[in-house]
C-alpha positions in Angstrom: -30.0 -21.6 -2.7 -32.5 -22.3 0.0 -33.8 -19.8 2.5 -35.1 -16.4 3.2 -33.9 -13.4 1.1 -34.9 -9.8 1.5 -34.7 -7.3 -1.3 -36.0 -4.1 -2.8 -37.9 -2.9 -5.9 -38.1 0.7 -6.9 -40.6 3.0 -8.6 -39.1 6.1 -10.2 -40.6 9.5 -9.5 -43.1 10.2 -12.2 -43.7 6.5 -12.9 -46.3 4.0 -11.8 -44.5 0.7 -12.3 -41.7 -0.9 -10.2 -38.7 -2.8 -11.2 -39.3 -6.5 -11.6 -39.0 -9.2 -9.0 -37.7 -12.5 -10.4 -39.9 -15.3 -9.0 -38.1 -18.2 -10.7 -37.4 -20.8 -8.0 -39.4 -18.8 -5.3 -41.9 -20.8 -3.2 -43.2 -17.8 -1.1 -43.0 -14.0 -1.1 -44.5 -10.9 0.5 -44.3 -7.3 -0.5 -44.1 -4.4 2.0 -45.4 -1.2 0.4 -44.2 2.2 1.6 -46.1 5.5 1.6 -47.6 5.9 -1.9 -49.6 8.6 -3.6 -53.3 7.9 -3.2 -54.8 5.3 -5.5 -54.9 1.6 -6.0 -52.0 -0.9 -6.3 -51.7 -4.3 -7.9 -49.2 -6.8 -9.0 -48.8 -7.6 -12.7 -47.2 -10.8 -13.9 -44.9 -11.8 -16.7 -43.7 -15.1 -18.3 -40.7 -13.5 -20.0 -39.9 -10.2 -18.1 -41.0 -8.1 -21.0 -44.8 -8.6 -21.4 -46.8 -8.0 -18.2 -50.5 -8.8 -17.6 -53.1 -8.2 -14.9 -54.0 -11.2 -12.7 -57.7 -12.0 -12.7 -59.8 -14.3 -10.7 -62.5 -16.5 -12.2 -65.2 -13.8 -12.4 -63.0 -12.2 -14.2 -62.1 -9.4 -11.9 -58.6 -7.8 -11.8 -57.0 -8.4 -8.4 -56.4 -4.9 -7.0 -55.6 -3.5 -3.5 -57.1 -0.2 -2.5 -53.8 1.4 -1.5 -55.0 4.6 0.0 -51.6 6.0 0.8 -49.7 2.7 1.2 -47.9 1.5 4.3 -49.2 -2.1 4.2 -48.1 -5.7 3.4 -49.4 -7.6 0.4 -49.8 -10.9 2.2 -48.6 -14.3 1.0 -52.0 -15.5 0.0 -52.4 -12.7 -2.5 -48.8 -13.0 -3.7 -49.1 -16.8 -4.0 -51.4 -16.3 -7.0 -48.4 -15.0 -8.9 -46.0 -18.0 -8.3 -46.9 -19.3 -11.7 -45.3 -16.2 -13.2 -41.6 -15.8 -13.9 -41.6 -12.1 -12.9 -43.9 -9.6 -11.1 -44.0 -5.8 -10.9 -45.9 -3.5 -8.5 -48.2 -1.1 -10.5 -50.0 1.9 -9.0 -53.0 3.6 -10.6 -51.3 7.0 -10.4 -47.7 8.2 -11.1 -45.7 8.6 -8.0 -44.6 12.2 -7.1 -41.4 10.9 -5.5 -39.2 7.8 -5.9 -40.5 4.8 -3.9 -38.5 1.9 -2.5 -40.6 -1.3 -2.0 -39.3 -4.0 0.3 -40.0 -7.7 -0.2 -39.0 -11.0 1.2 -38.8 -14.3 -0.7 -38.3 -17.9 0.4 -36.7 -20.6 -1.7 -37.2 -24.2 -0.7 -39.8 -26.1 1.4 
């Protein structure tokens, strides 16, 4: 199916990793982070939905956002690096003291 599709991921209270976003067939996506407990945040990618890995650039440096307390968008340029993965999850550097709902938008097609 072509077009725009919004959705949500969740991080359980006491956890630091979200549910997975299935990227198979996706051509673009952005993630909108809610208020988070202070720390950093990054995406981790998977080829099979079970084994997840940090994304590194050529230096190799792990690609990490300084989250502060959240409330920002992971832009499409950052997210585009993960389109070669079948799945991604949001991972924070600290366990969250409350459940978090993370919004995203995806686009299928050209």
